[in-house]
N, C-alpha and C positions, 0 to 999 in steps of 0.2 A: 344226376339230373344236372351235379354243381360242373360234371366237366363240359353240360350244353354248354350250362350258362358263359362259363367265360369263354368259349369256345367262340361262340355272337357275338358275347360283347364287345371283344376282342376286331372283332370283322366288321362291326360294326362301326369300333374309331376310326378304323381304316378306312372302310368305305365315306360316312358322312367328312373325313377331315380330308382326305388329298392323297392322302397314303397308298402304297401299294395294298393291292385286294388281298386278302387271306384265302378269301375262300370264292365259289360261283356267286351268282343271285340263283342259282338253281341249287346248289351244296346248301345254300342259308335256308330257302324256302325248305328242306328236306330236315334237315335240323332244328329248323323253327317247329317245324306239323309233329316232329318225334317229340319233343319239349313236351308241346303244348298236350299229345296224348298223353304223356307219363303224369302231368296236372293232372287231367282231368281222371286219369284210372286211380292216383294216390293223394285226390283231393287237397292235394301240400304243392304249394309256392312258394317258391325258395328266394329271398330279397336279390333283386337285383334281377334277375329275369323279365328278358325281353317278350314277355306275353305279358306284363304287365309296365311298360313302361318303352318311351320311345326314345329310341337312340338317338344320342348325341353329339354332334362332333366337335372334336377335338378344337379348340378353338382361341384365340388367345382376342383378349377385347375386354370395353366396357358389360359386363352381361346388364340384363335385363328381366322382368317379367314379366310377360305378354300380358294384355289386358284383358282378350279372348285365350284361353289354351287350344293351342292346336295340337288335337289328338290325331291319331292313325284311322285306317278303315279298318273293317273287320276287309279278308279277300277272303275269296272265291275262286275256284278254277270250273266250277260247274253253271250253265244257265238255268235248270233248274233253282238254283238257290238264290237266282237274283229274281226269278218269279215270283221264290215263295215272300224271297223279302220284303217286295212292293205293295206286295195285298192289296193290287188291283189299280194301285193310285198313280197319276199321271208321276211320268218321271224322264231325266235329261241321261243321255250317257255321253261323252266327252273322255280328251286324254286322262291318262292317268301319266305326267312327264316325268320321263326321266331324270332330273336333276338336285339343285337343294330348294326347299321351299324357302320364298324371304317374305314378312310381315310387312306390308307397307301403308304408314300411317297419314293422312293430313290434315290438315286445320288448318282454317280459311283460306281453303283451294290452295294452298301451300305444303309443303314436301315440308312430314314434323319430322318420323326416325326410316328408320332401316333394321330391321332385325333380323337377324338367324334363325328358323324355330327353334335351334337347341335338344332340351328333352322336351316341347312340346306347353314345356310352362316356363321357364325361362330360356332368352336366346342370347346372341350377342350380337349388339348394338352397331351395324357397321354401316350408318347413314355417311363416313365421312365417303364411300365408294358407289355412291347413287348415280352419279355421274358419267361412273364407268360403265355402268351395266345400261345397254339396251331395249327401251319400255318404261324405266321409272322416269316417269313425268315430273318436272317441279315442282308446275303450278296445275293444279285441276280448275274446272269450270265450276264444280260446288264447292260453297262457300263450311260447309257445319263438319262436324267430326266425319271422319271415315279411315273404314282398314279394313285391309286388302290384302288376299293371302294369293299365291302368285309362286312362281317355280323358274328359277332363276336357268336355261339350259341352254347346250352348245349345241349345233346343228354341226348335222355329219362332217357338210364341206366344211364347217370353219374346223373342224377339232381334227381333219386330217391338215390342214394350209398350216394351221400352226404347231404342229407336229413334225410337219418337214419342215420348216420357216425353222422352228427354234431346236429342229434334233434332237428335243427331250420327248419321254418314250411314255406317254399314259393308258391303262386298261380300256378310258372309254370316255366318251364324251363327261357323262357325270363326273369321273372320278376327275378330269380337269376342271367342272366348273368349282366344285366345293372346294379344291384344293384353292383357286384361284381367288376363290373372296376368303382366303384366310390372309394375303398378304396388304402391305403397305404400299405399296409402291403405286398411285391412281390409274398413272401410263401403262406400266404391267399389264394392268389388269385388263386395260382395253380392246389391251395385243391378243387375250381370246375372246373378244367379240362375243360375250355372254346377252344372253337376252332374255328378259324379263315375262311369265306372260301370267296375268293374273287369272285364276280356275276360279276364283270366289269370292264374292264380297258381303266381308262380315260383318260389317255394318253400318249405317248411312242416319244419319237424323232423318230421312224419309224412310214412311214408311212400304218397306216394299219385299209383298210376303209371298213373290215369284221368284225360285231362282232365276228363270229363262230372261225374264225383266231385269231382276241382278243383275246379269251378266249385260243383257243390252246396256244399264245403268253407266258402267264402267267401260265400253265403248262409246257410248257418246263424251262421256271426257277426257276420252281420245285413248283410250288402252289396246293395243292389239292382244282381244281375251284368246282364250284356251276356244277349238271349234268342238262343237257340241249337236246335238241332232234328240229333238223330242220325240218322247217316244208316249202317246197319250194312252192306250190295251197293251198292258207289259204283259201280255201272256208268252206259253214258252217259243212259240214259233215267227212273234214276231218279234221278241229277245234273241232266240236263235240264226235269225238273218238280221238281224242290226249289228249283232258279233260276228259274221260271217264279213259284214260289208266293209265294217272298220277293219278288220283283220286284213284284207286284200288290200287297205289303204298303206299297211305296213307290208307287207309282203311285196307289194309293187313301188315301196318309196313312194309313195306320191306326198309322205308326211316325210317335214327334211329334219326334226328335229325328234331326238329319242324318246322312245317310248317304253313302259314296264305293263301294259296293262291298258284298262279302260276303267274308268267311274261310271257309277249309277249314283242319282241326285234327286232324292221328291222337288217334285215341283213346287210342292208346299211348303214354304223355310219354316212357318209355324210350327207343321206336324212335323216335322226333321224335328227343331228342338224338342221335343214330346218325349223325345228317345234318354233311356237313360245309360250309363257309362258301365262298361264291362271292362275290368285291366284298364286298357290307356284308349278301348274303341267306343267313342258315340255309338247305339248301337240304329241310331236311324239317320244318323250325318248326311252316312253315304257309304258308297258298297263298292270294292275294289274287285276286280274279275281281274286274273293274271291268267295269261294262256300256259295250259298243258303243252311243258318243254318234250318235242319225243327226240329222245335218243337212241344214239344207235353206235354197235362199236366196231373197232376196225383196226387195220395195221397198220404202224407206221411203214413205209416207205422209203425214205427220209428226211432231213429236217432241211431246209433249201436257207442258204442265209440271205435277205435282200438288204441291197443297200439303196437308200434316200433322204438328199441330203446328207449329214452327216450320218445318221446310223442306222446301222445293219440288223437288221429284225430278222427275228427264226420266223420258219414259216414251214408248218407240221405236211407234209405232202403225202397221201395215204392212201389204201384199196378205197375205191369209188365208196360210196352210199348216197341212199334217199335221203332226205328230212326236206320234209315241207314241200313235199312235191315236187322237188330239187334234186338231181345230184351235183352231193359236196365231197372236192376229190381235195381241198388245201387248207387248211385254217393258221392264221397268222397266233406266232406265241407272245407276240408281244417284244419278249425282254426275256431277259435271263432271268432274273429271280425270278419271272412264270415260269419259267423251264426247270428251275430246280423247287423251289413250292409242287407242282404238278408227280416232280419226280423222274421226269424225260428221264428213257433210255436212248439207243439209236434203234435201228432197219428192225422188225418184228417188235414191238411196243404195243402192248395194246391197248386203243382208245377209249373213250366213249367221247362221245362229239354231238352240241348239239346245234341249232341255227338259233343264236340268242335274240328272244324277242324277235322272232321269229323273221331274224335277217342274215346275220354275221352267223358264221361259221366260228364256233371256238369246244376247245377240249378243255372239257370240263371234271374231265377224272383221265390217271396213269391206272387202268387194268390191271396190269403187268408189264411192268420193266424189261426190258434184252437188254443188253451190256450198256456200254455207259455212253451220256451223252455229252458232246467235245463241243468246246468253243473255238470254230477258226479263229488262224494266228493272223491270216491278214484279207483286204479288202477282197468281195467276189467280183467287183468293178474292173476294177483301176489293180491287183494285184497288192498293195502295197501295204505297212505293216496295221494291225486293225490290236487298239487294245482296249480294254474294257473299264471304263467309268462309271463311278458310283455318283450318284443325283444325292449333293449337298439336302434338299428338301427334304426327298421321302428314302435316302437310303437305296435305289433301285438301281442293279445294275445291269448295262445298257451296251453292248460292243459299238466301236467308234472307229469311223478309218480316218488317220492319220496325216492323209495326201489330199493337201488344202486343193489342187487343181482336179481333183476323181471328179468324173463324168457325172459320176449320184450326184453330187453336190449342186451339179446345176440346176438339177429336175425344171426348178422353177422359174431359169431363164426357158428353158426346152416347152415347157408350155406356154408361157407367151409370145415364144415364135412361134406355136401352132396354131394360137387363139383367132378368134372371129376378126380382134383389132389387128391382129397380126396376115400370118404369111395367109390363116383361115384354111388348114386345114379338116376337114370337117371330116370328125368319128373319130380320134384320137384324143385317149383321153390325157389324163395325167398318169391314171394307173398303167393306161398301155405303153406311155414312155419310159415310165419306173418301170416296166417288164423289158422292155427293149433297150433299157441299157446297161440292165444286169445283164442279159443274153451277150453282152457287148458291141449292140450291132449301133450304137448310136454315143459320140462325142465329139462330133462338133454338129455345127446348125445345119450344115450341107448332110451331114448325113440319116438327115430325115428323106430327104430326097433319093436317094436310094438304099431303103429300104426294100423293096423288091428283088435286093439282088437277095435277099433271103426269105424269098418267098414259099420253099418248096418245105424249108423247119418253120418257118411262120405259121404255113394254115397245120400243121402238128402239135402245133402248140393249146392249152389246154383253152378252153374260149374262142376262138379261131376255126375260121375252116374257108374252102373254095369262096365261098359267097362273103365275104367277111373280107377278105383277104384282096377280093376282087372290089369291091367298095373302094376300100384303102386306097389301093392301086389307082382307083380313079380321080381320090378327092388331092391325089398328091399329083394326078397331070394336072385338075384345075389350077391346083396353085399355084403354078407353075408361073402363073401370070398374076404380079401381083404388084397394087397400087401402091406408088410412092410413099405415103406416108404409113401403109402397113408395111413396107418392109422397117424402114427407119423405129417404127415400136417396136418391132418384128426380134430386132437385132439386143434389146435390155441394155441401151446405153443411160447411166446414170442420169441422170436429172431430166432425162426426154422419154413424154408421153404423147400420145397423138396430138395436144396442142400444140405443144413445142415444137414436132414434127410440121406440124401445117404452120408453123410460124414464121420457120428456117427458110422451107417452100414457099414460101409466098416474095423473098427477095431470092431465090436463085433452082435452079434447075435440079431434081435428085445428082446427074453426074456432076454438075459441077458443084454442088455445095460439097463433096464429101471428095471431090482432086482440090479445091482449095481448101477447107481444113487439113489437110496432108499438105500442104505448101505452106500457109501459114505455120510464121514462129512466134506471131502473136497471139494469146490462149483468148486474149477477149475480144477478137477479129469480129466477131458476133453480134458482140454485143447492143448493136447499136439498132436492132431491128423490135420492134415494136416488140414487148411482152418477154425476150430474150435474158436481159441482161448480163453482168460477167461469170458471174456463177455456172449458169446453165451453158452460155457459150464455153468455159474452160473445161465444164467437165467436155461437151460434144469435141474442140478440137481432140484433149487430152487422150481420147479411146478411139481419136482418127490418127494420132502417131503413135499408139501399139501397135508394135507390129504382128505380134500372135491375133489382134482383131483383126486389120487386112489381110494376114493370112484368112482368112476364116470370111470373110468378107468378096474376099477373092471366088474361094470354093463357091458360095454359094451365087454368086455370081456367072460364075458357070451353071445354074442349074435354072436359071429364070428370066426372064423378061419383067420391068417394070413396065407400069402404066403409068403416066404422068400423065396431072388432069393441070390441068390447060389454067390458066389465071381466069376469072373470071369477075366481070365488076361489081361491085358493093354496095348497094342498099342505104337504104337507112330505115324501113318500115317498123324493124325490133332494135330501135338504135337505144341503147342504153338499159334493157328488157332482161331480168332473167328467169328463166323456163325452166321448172322440169316437167317431164313427157315422162308421160307411163302407161301402161297396158298397150292395148292394139290400137294399127292406127290403118285406117283404111282409105286417103288418101292420095297417100306419099305412100312410096313403098314398102317402107320401114321410117322406124324411128331415126334411124340414123340419117336420112338422105332428109327429113322435119330438123333434124338437127344443124345437119349443111345449112336449110334454107334459113335458119333463124341466123344464123354465127356469118352467112353472108350481106346480113339486113344489117347489121351491125348489133347483134342481141347474143346473149350467153346461156347456153345449158347445163346446168348442172345434175350430179345424181339425186341429190335429197335436199327433201324441202325444210328452207331455210327462214328466216327475219328476212334475208334480204330475195327472198327469192317473189317477184312480182304476178304470175299465171303460174297456176298446175295445169298441164293438158292431160283431159282424161276423156276418152270417149264415154265409161263408165260415169255418171254424175253423180252416182244414187252408191258408189261403193264405198263398201267398209273400211279398205287398206289402209296401213299404215300411212300413205302418202297422202290422201283424203283427209283420215284423221288431222293427220296433222296440221294440214293446212285451212281444214275449218277452225280448227284451234286457235292458228296466228291470226287470222281472217287474209285467209290471201286465197280469192277466185279462184275454185274450179272452173274454168271452160275446154268444151269440146273441141273434135278438131275443127269440127265444123265452122264456130265460135271464130277459132285463130283464124280463120282461113277468109273469116269476113273483117277480121278488125285488123289483121294484120299479112294479110298474101292479095296479090291480082289475082287476075282469070290464070294466068301463065304460069303462076305457083299453082294453083289448083290441080293443076296436072303436068306436075314438074319431068323435067327430060335431062336425061345426066349430061354436061357440059361432055366439050369432044373431047378425045384420050391421043395419047401420043404412045406407041410402043415404042420404047428407048430398050433396045439388044448389045450387049455387054459380050 
């Protein structure tokens, strides 16, 4: 029991402190359950047992006692336990978000403090980081005392983006989120794109005795709250059906944030408060349902080293096994430290594999190692020397490519090139690009147009087949005609986004623009164009004076036709106004076309609602989306597309037609 307690507490410290994991969730749960069973059999509970305390983070900062203890929930993997616990009373089901719990307090409508959960009784005050966490509002409408508990999480998409851009290696989004909130640099925390999602109203001066209405109250204040579903009659069939439906949301990737189960809560909050406290669980405060991980044994074929950004990541490739209804053949091993922790061997090593939280394939155990684990000395993409780096913050060992010009380090640029705003090659994702780069097929932008030279080999890759390869071929064919603004954006020229591209093209044709940039010796040549200025002009001219850039540019021009949009006379119906567009549009072909019209009429379109926004356009006026909530909070009018057209468009705009185009052949 002492050995179990020591192992579990060390793992918890790493789990909550942003350090490398000492064990998987699967292993922790199994060890925790074993300890709990021993305690029940012997009647002995040793000091520091995690069954009777909330695990705390190893945090630096000012400690602060919680006004209301943040106790943990009892857990189960059996639907029948939930039915028994509910006693036939109405309940709610919501996500058990996998991040770091923060308790946020408001007084007189203003943010008062933000405190981490800590050990459930004492946390760390991180109010200074509040502005770096999306979802923590500086002000709310309610003027009384309000205490809210929520989860700080990072989406899978933002997690992958950060790891690629930073070159750092983290086990999962929760590990990154918890580590980020121990930092002092606000700008660095902002880079992590942490979202705080409230999951319960702990206290308000208003007497609200329904959990569902408490969540609605939070939504009315402008918060984006946890997803929820009501169960009026919690019998076995209803609970089982509900669990299946929510599980499908996980396996079909409908939920962007990591979750490690579901939370069941009584709607009657007065009744929930009548429960007793057993260990560190409040018996009626809620119940956590965790999925039974399906594990399978398989045999390692080889370890594939995949380079993305500057990090070379080990990936286990093994004999196919069926998990959660899908065939799994590979799983990321994260980094060298994780391979050493597992005791990874070479070909023939027997592995135990799961799909963590029903989504991500994960090696949880080496059943029997065979041979030795080898770290390569060269990058698999460019062949340059690879070195082992030890992180300053977490002592994690990662393998790095030493070549600054390695194609894998340009993954973000390749992703931008194929994006919708770029050349628009539909169906080619960042992970697919990463795969092709590691196969050696993509070294520059022009190589993307030559991917079909590898068609036969491509069809033999996992996840590819004749149909998917044909779809990619067709997408590349369509992308051989590219708009002028799209191509300029796709080239990843520093400081040159879509808006700058449009301003440059308002004065010059595509062909003349690049010709002038190459011919001029004046780096501020384009600075007189409205909205450009000396810095943007300098960045564009310097890019065009780089011989390698222009060599690649020439290769691309051999592959494409540039569709140049003719100049359109500007109007002034939207002059001086700033709009945000969200949701589907009906009269215009898409939001980009509506944006183009607004800009042609002297208006501006931004991506997020702020004090400078004049109108939010959303055909779903009653939506509870974050943008709608923010607009209402700031007193910004939310108008439908019909209302926009009545006020700012004429009859011609009601059925917009594309401007005439000219095809430029190079």
